[in-house]
C-alpha positions, 0 to 999 in steps of 0.5 A: 819238421820246421820250414824257414823261407829264405826269400829276404835280403838277396842281391844280384850281380852280373858276372864279368864279360864284355857284353855286360853294359857298364851301368850293370857291371859290378852293381849290386841289384836288390833281388826279389826271390822267387824271381828272375834277373829280368824283373830285378833289373827292370825294377832297378831301372837298369833295363827298358821294358822287354815287351816294348819295341825291339827291346828283347833284341837289345837285352839278348846279352842277359841270357849270355851272362853269368849271374850271382844271387847272394843273401845273408841270414842268421841261424841258431842251432836247434835240436833237429837232427838234420837241416836241408836247403830245399830249392823248389826251382832254380833256373837253370844251371846253378852252383849253390854254396853256403858259407863259401862251400859248394853244396850242389849243382843243378842243370834242370829248371823243371825239378827241385833239389834238396841239399843236406847243409847242417854241418855247414851252418854256423851260429849267427850270420850265414851267407848263401850264394847261387851262381847261374851260368849262362844258359846259352853257354851251357846249351851250346856246349852240350850241342857241340859235344853231342852233335847238333839236332834240328829244331823249329827255331835257330836257338839251342833250347833242346840242349838244356832242361829249361822252358823252351819258349824262353828262347822265343817262339812264333807267338813270344819274345826271346827272353832267356831268364835266370834266377831262383824262380820258385821257393827256397828255404831251410827244412829242419827235421828229425827221425824221418820225413815224408819224402813223397806222397802219391795218392792214386784215386779211383771210383767204381760204382758206389765206392771210392778208393785211395791207394796212398803210396808214401816214401819216407827219408830217415836219419834214425833207424826206428819205426815210424807210423803213417796215418791217413784220413779222407772222407770219414775213412782213416787208416795207418801203417807202421813202417819198420826200422830199415824200410822207407816205403808204405802203401795205405788203402782208404775207402769212401762209401758213396762219394760225390763224383767230380765232373768236368764243367758243364757235366756236374759239380766238382766236390773234393775231399780233404786228404790228410797224411801225418808221419809220427814217431814211435812215441806218437810225436808228429814228425811231418804232414801233407794234405791235398784236396782230391776228387773221385772220378774215373777217366778212360781214353777210348782209342778203339779202331773203327771203320774210319780209323781210330777214336780219341774220346775221353770218358769221365765217369764213363760219360764221353766228354765233348772236348772244347779245348785250348792250348795253355802257354805260360801266362808271362815270360817271367813266372814270378809275375803270375799270381793266383789271382791272375790265374783265377781270372784267366781260367775263369775267362776260359770257362766263360769262353765255353772251354772245358780242357786246357792242354799245358803245352810242351814248350812251356812249364809244368804248371803250378799248384795254384793253376791245378787247384783252380782247375780242380775248383772250376772243373777244367780238364787238364792235359799236361805235356811233358816238356818237349816241343818242336825239336829233336832232343838228345837222349844221351846223358846228362839229359836222360837222367834229368828227364827221368828225374823231372818226370818222376817228380812231376807225375808224383806232384800232380797225382792228387789233382782230379782235373789232370786227365791225360799225360802227353809225351811231347809237342810235334816232335814225332811229326817233326821226325816224319815230315820236317826233313830231320832224318838226314841231318840227324844221321842216326843220332837220338831225337827223343823217340826213346823218351816218348815211346819207352821211358815216359810211358813206363814212368806213368805206368809205374807212378800214375796208372789211373791216367792215360798216356799218349806219346805225342801231340799229334800222334796216330796211336801206332808207328805204321800210321802217319802221326798226323793222320786226322783219321787216327788219334790226335791231329794238328791243323797248321796248313791253315794259316801257314799255306792255306786259308780258313776254308781248308778246314772244310776238307778235314774230318778229324777225330780229335784236333789238338791244335789249330788256329788262324791269325787274326788282327790284335786288339786295339789295346794290344797295338796301342800298348807297345809303342807310341803312336809315332811308331805305328807306321808299318816300316817301324822295326817293332812292327817288323818283328811282330809281323815276323812272329805272326807270319812265321817268315 
């Protein structure tokens, strides 16, 4: 297996349209990959800073424009039997072409794609083009086709599998991105490759176990061998010709247990997987650092309702958590160093759980590795927030594909302790006047109560799944009943002041908050002092976001 990144030499062009400013139209802009349109235009001096004044409104045309990325690269044929173009993340509705021939289309920011391109490559110069259709045009077309559905904001974010908060939220700007937002490159391989590796790690008494599920993709119908090692334990299994799945079991005696911050240390073990041909040649490899720990969610009924208690290594954990939203509207600006600073701040604030909120994104490998190192527990929402989501095609198949990919991708991380189906959507169906406008149309229930628990149960039975945040644990109890399961408290801030908290005796508060004044640096940063007057449009926009008016 050889891998070659295709991150150099890209240029960006706007598609035609009356909304495109003349200084951008027909201009070839140097593009950074991974990256996005906004940061490329900003680096070229063609747009103002989207975070200053009311520039986000002035830049709304970007999300209503088609964009074309293009690069050329040299290629010389080798002895690999197959060459794939691997796109880890395209944002969002893309058509990919190599040397003028379309190789595939995408409609989901939250999953990767792989296209066989060997026959299209030619010796010498090759041209790779990725065209991104306007996210607005796609989402609005799906809305018109399937029928509108209610949501919390006047934007069509629930009709496209894309980071919802790109379309604006009460805390953030409307900056609808497009671009090659994760790695892209060529993978050349022969015989077979490791398609997925999914370790299920458990510990019982003095014994740690890794049940390793492996899928291989083949170009040759020959036996291959999967070898695995962890913590001094080694095993291998032969995958016969014609088969593509294998399960390996490894046992580690007396493993040091991984603990949440404040409860113990965070030891981890190197898990190495190698795929070999019948002659012993290494064909592919995979490695992660895993931790041995048990996780159990206690939701037993009691005299007050029902509990919601996380037990790690059979010790109940007093959760001190926060919601995690994307650290930047433009993910390419978020470095590992920046994440390390943020997560260290969380630990310094006595936080021990980060809930990756459903209006954002499935977080990066860097994020999860840092959480593993620091002992921060992570609750990962599936990406649905504050809206009635359609369950028709193409969305159902895309949701299933993204969920399978992300559950498999994150299975190795000891910090991940809970999957959650959505943010506030079951609550919304009950309390936000959705039922009449929906008129019987789908709204996401089948995802949260059927599809997603089935996928987690199949692929990651070592972790609990909870259908929503908030969720009471049963459909005959209101989803935001504070006596059952998880609850969100937003009447404080929205309708009442902080003294209302005295009336609550919740089991597990998954969200609450109260708006405070910004730091001086925040106020001083966006605008010159001449624009600090309360009537300036920049502050009008800020007040609207902070008050929800």
